[in-house]
DRENPA-3360 file (N, C-alpha, C; in nm, 2 decimals, always signed):
BEGIN
1 = MGPSGDVD = +0.12/+6.67/-4.70/+0.12/+6.55/-4.62/+0.19/+6.59/-4.49 ~ +0.14/+6.55/-4.38/+0.20/+6.58/-4.25/+0.30/+6.48/-4.21 ~ +0.37/+6.50/-4.09/+0.47/+6.41/-4.05/+0.43/+6.26/-4.04 ~ +0.31/+6.23/-3.99/+0.26/+6.10/-3.98/+0.25/+6.03/-4.12 ~ +0.19/+6.11/-4.21/+0.18/+6.06/-4.35/+0.31/+6.04/-4.42 ~ +0.41/+6.12/-4.39/+0.54/+6.10/-4.45/+0.60/+5.98/-4.39 ~ +0.59/+5.95/-4.26/+0.64/+5.83/-4.20/+0.57/+5.71/-4.27 ~ +0.44/+5.71/-4.28/+0.37/+5.60/-4.35/+0.42/+5.58/-4.49;
9 = RVISTLRP = +0.45/+5.68/-4.56/+0.50/+5.67/-4.70/+0.64/+5.60/-4.69 ~ +0.72/+5.63/-4.60/+0.85/+5.56/-4.59/+0.83/+5.41/-4.56 ~ +0.74/+5.39/-4.46/+0.71/+5.25/-4.42/+0.66/+5.17/-4.54 ~ +0.57/+5.23/-4.62/+0.52/+5.16/-4.74/+0.63/+5.13/-4.84 ~ +0.74/+5.21/-4.85/+0.84/+5.17/-4.94/+0.93/+5.05/-4.89 ~ +0.92/+5.03/-4.75/+0.99/+4.92/-4.69/+0.92/+4.78/-4.71 ~ +0.79/+4.79/-4.73/+0.71/+4.66/-4.74/+0.77/+4.56/-4.83 ~ +0.80/+4.59/-4.96/+0.86/+4.49/-5.05/+0.98/+4.42/-4.99;
17 = KFKACYQT = +1.07/+4.50/-4.92/+1.19/+4.44/-4.86/+1.15/+4.36/-4.74 ~ +1.05/+4.40/-4.66/+1.00/+4.31/-4.55/+0.95/+4.18/-4.61 ~ +0.88/+4.19/-4.72/+0.83/+4.06/-4.78/+0.94/+3.97/-4.83 ~ +1.05/+4.03/-4.88/+1.16/+3.95/-4.93/+1.23/+3.88/-4.81 ~ +1.24/+3.95/-4.69/+1.29/+3.89/-4.57/+1.20/+3.77/-4.53 ~ +1.07/+3.79/-4.54/+0.97/+3.68/-4.50/+0.99/+3.57/-4.60 ~ +1.00/+3.59/-4.73/+1.02/+3.48/-4.83/+1.14/+3.40/-4.79 ~ +1.25/+3.47/-4.76/+1.37/+3.39/-4.72/+1.34/+3.31/-4.59;
25 = ALNADPAA = +1.27/+3.36/-4.50/+1.23/+3.28/-4.38/+1.14/+3.16/-4.42 ~ +1.05/+3.18/-4.51/+0.96/+3.07/-4.56/+1.04/+2.96/-4.63 ~ +1.14/+3.00/-4.70/+1.23/+2.90/-4.76/+1.29/+2.81/-4.66 ~ +1.33/+2.87/-4.55/+1.39/+2.79/-4.44/+1.29/+2.72/-4.35 ~ +1.17/+2.78/-4.34/+1.07/+2.72/-4.25/+0.93/+2.75/-4.31 ~ +0.87/+2.66/-4.39/+0.74/+2.70/-4.45/+0.63/+2.74/-4.36 ~ +0.65/+2.71/-4.23/+0.54/+2.75/-4.13/+0.58/+2.88/-4.06 ~ +0.68/+2.95/-4.11/+0.72/+3.08/-4.04/+0.60/+3.18/-4.05;
33 = EGSVSLVT = +0.58/+3.24/-3.93/+0.49/+3.35/-3.92/+0.51/+3.41/-3.78 ~ +0.44/+3.53/-3.76/+0.45/+3.59/-3.63/+0.44/+3.74/-3.65 ~ +0.46/+3.81/-3.53/+0.46/+3.96/-3.53/+0.58/+4.00/-3.45 ~ +0.62/+4.12/-3.49/+0.73/+4.19/-3.41/+0.71/+4.34/-3.42 ~ +0.75/+4.41/-3.31/+0.74/+4.55/-3.31/+0.89/+4.60/-3.31 ~ +0.93/+4.67/-3.41/+1.07/+4.72/-3.42/+1.07/+4.86/-3.37 ~ +1.14/+4.88/-3.25/+1.16/+5.01/-3.19/+1.27/+5.08/-3.26 ~ +1.24/+5.19/-3.33/+1.33/+5.25/-3.42/+1.36/+5.39/-3.36;
41 = RIAADGHV = +1.49/+5.42/-3.33/+1.53/+5.55/-3.29/+1.58/+5.63/-3.41 ~ +1.52/+5.75/-3.43/+1.55/+5.83/-3.55/+1.63/+5.96/-3.50 ~ +1.74/+5.99/-3.56/+1.81/+6.11/-3.53/+1.74/+6.23/-3.58 ~ +1.78/+6.35/-3.53/+1.72/+6.47/-3.57/+1.71/+6.49/-3.72 ~ +1.81/+6.44/-3.79/+1.82/+6.46/-3.94/+1.74/+6.35/-4.01 ~ +1.68/+6.25/-3.94/+1.60/+6.15/-4.01/+1.66/+6.02/-4.03 ~ +1.79/+6.01/-4.01/+1.86/+5.88/-4.02/+1.83/+5.79/-3.90 ~ +1.83/+5.66/-3.93/+1.80/+5.57/-3.82/+1.93/+5.54/-3.74;
49 = VDVSAPDK = +1.92/+5.56/-3.61/+2.03/+5.54/-3.52/+2.03/+5.40/-3.46 ~ +1.92/+5.34/-3.43/+1.91/+5.21/-3.37/+1.78/+5.15/-3.40 ~ +1.78/+5.02/-3.41/+1.66/+4.94/-3.43/+1.67/+4.82/-3.33 ~ +1.56/+4.80/-3.25/+1.56/+4.68/-3.16/+1.42/+4.62/-3.16 ~ +1.42/+4.50/-3.12/+1.29/+4.42/-3.11/+1.28/+4.37/-2.96 ~ +1.25/+4.46/-2.87/+1.25/+4.42/-2.73/+1.15/+4.33/-2.68 ~ +1.04/+4.31/-2.76/+0.93/+4.23/-2.71/+0.95/+4.09/-2.77 ~ +0.90/+3.99/-2.69/+0.92/+3.85/-2.73/+0.84/+3.83/-2.86;
57 = TSMSPALV = +0.89/+3.75/-2.95/+0.83/+3.72/-3.08/+0.85/+3.57/-3.12 ~ +0.76/+3.52/-3.19/+0.77/+3.38/-3.24/+0.85/+3.38/-3.37 ~ +0.89/+3.49/-3.42/+0.97/+3.50/-3.55/+1.11/+3.45/-3.52 ~ +1.18/+3.39/-3.62/+1.31/+3.35/-3.60/+1.40/+3.47/-3.59 ~ +1.51/+3.46/-3.51/+1.61/+3.57/-3.50/+1.66/+3.62/-3.63 ~ +1.68/+3.53/-3.73/+1.73/+3.57/-3.86/+1.63/+3.66/-3.93 ~ +1.50/+3.63/-3.92/+1.39/+3.71/-3.98/+1.39/+3.85/-3.91 ~ +1.39/+3.85/-3.78/+1.39/+3.98/-3.71/+1.51/+4.06/-3.75;
65 = ECLASVVR = +1.63/+4.00/-3.76/+1.74/+4.08/-3.80/+1.73/+4.13/-3.94 ~ +1.68/+4.05/-4.03/+1.66/+4.10/-4.17/+1.57/+4.22/-4.17 ~ +1.45/+4.21/-4.10/+1.36/+4.32/-4.09/+1.43/+4.44/-4.03 ~ +1.50/+4.43/-3.93/+1.57/+4.54/-3.86/+1.67/+4.60/-3.96 ~ +1.74/+4.52/-4.04/+1.84/+4.58/-4.13/+1.77/+4.66/-4.24 ~ +1.65/+4.62/-4.28/+1.57/+4.70/-4.37/+1.54/+4.84/-4.31 ~ +1.50/+4.84/-4.19/+1.46/+4.96/-4.12/+1.58/+5.05/-4.10 ~ +1.70/+4.99/-4.06/+1.82/+5.06/-4.04/+1.87/+5.14/-4.16;
73 = AATFPAPG = +1.84/+5.09/-4.28/+1.88/+5.15/-4.40/+1.79/+5.26/-4.45 ~ +1.67/+5.28/-4.38/+1.57/+5.38/-4.42/+1.61/+5.52/-4.37 ~ +1.56/+5.62/-4.44/+1.57/+5.75/-4.39/+1.43/+5.81/-4.38 ~ +1.40/+5.86/-4.26/+1.26/+5.91/-4.23/+1.26/+6.06/-4.24 ~ +1.15/+6.13/-4.24/+1.14/+6.27/-4.23/+1.21/+6.32/-4.11 ~ +1.29/+6.43/-4.12/+1.37/+6.48/-4.00/+1.27/+6.52/-3.89 ~ +1.28/+6.46/-3.77/+1.19/+6.51/-3.67/+1.24/+6.63/-3.59 ~ +1.37/+6.66/-3.61/+1.43/+6.78/-3.55/+1.45/+6.75/-3.40;
81 = GTGSTLRV = +1.49/+6.85/-3.32/+1.51/+6.84/-3.18/+1.61/+6.74/-3.15 ~ +1.58/+6.65/-3.06/+1.67/+6.54/-3.02/+1.64/+6.41/-3.09 ~ +1.55/+6.41/-3.19/+1.52/+6.29/-3.26/+1.38/+6.24/-3.22 ~ +1.36/+6.12/-3.25/+1.23/+6.06/-3.22/+1.24/+5.90/-3.21 ~ +1.14/+5.84/-3.15/+1.14/+5.70/-3.14/+1.01/+5.65/-3.21 ~ +1.01/+5.55/-3.29/+0.90/+5.50/-3.37/+0.89/+5.35/-3.35 ~ +0.77/+5.30/-3.33/+0.75/+5.16/-3.33/+0.69/+5.12/-3.47 ~ +0.76/+5.02/-3.53/+0.72/+4.97/-3.66/+0.67/+4.83/-3.64;
89 = PVTFSSQS = +0.54/+4.81/-3.64/+0.49/+4.67/-3.62/+0.48/+4.60/-3.75 ~ +0.53/+4.47/-3.75/+0.53/+4.39/-3.87/+0.46/+4.26/-3.83 ~ +0.37/+4.21/-3.91/+0.30/+4.08/-3.89/+0.30/+4.00/-4.02 ~ +0.34/+3.88/-4.01/+0.33/+3.78/-4.12/+0.25/+3.66/-4.08 ~ +0.16/+3.62/-4.17/+0.10/+3.49/-4.15/+0.12/+3.41/-4.28 ~ +0.10/+3.28/-4.27/+0.14/+3.20/-4.39/+0.07/+3.23/-4.52 ~ -0.05/+3.30/-4.51/-0.12/+3.33/-4.63/-0.14/+3.49/-4.66 ~ -0.05/+3.57/-4.59/-0.07/+3.71/-4.61/+0.06/+3.78/-4.64;
97 = SPTR = +0.05/+3.91/-4.68/+0.16/+4.00/-4.69/+0.18/+4.07/-4.56 ~ +0.29/+4.14/-4.55/+0.32/+4.21/-4.42/+0.21/+4.32/-4.40 ~ +0.17/+4.34/-4.28/+0.08/+4.45/-4.25/+0.14/+4.54/-4.15 ~ +0.09/+4.66/-4.14/+0.13/+4.75/-4.04/+0.01/+4.82/-3.98;
% end
């Protein structure tokens, strides 16, 4: 599996935690939905250095922070060099699971 496939595998392991964040948001607001792109800076060794959501989103700040904390805890394949930046798009709608 190449680097892109390895990243996809890591993201797929995060989906249940993303869904748990969304369920918490739904408990607070049954109409919660939206999209966010989490800009993730990865160190040369694969550890997450920073996660931000620079684009405007209709998601609540609490939901965005929950999603960001999930990504912060992940370890990605080591990109080497000076590290890498990855965008992790997450979308929720009231009748779906998270998609990427």
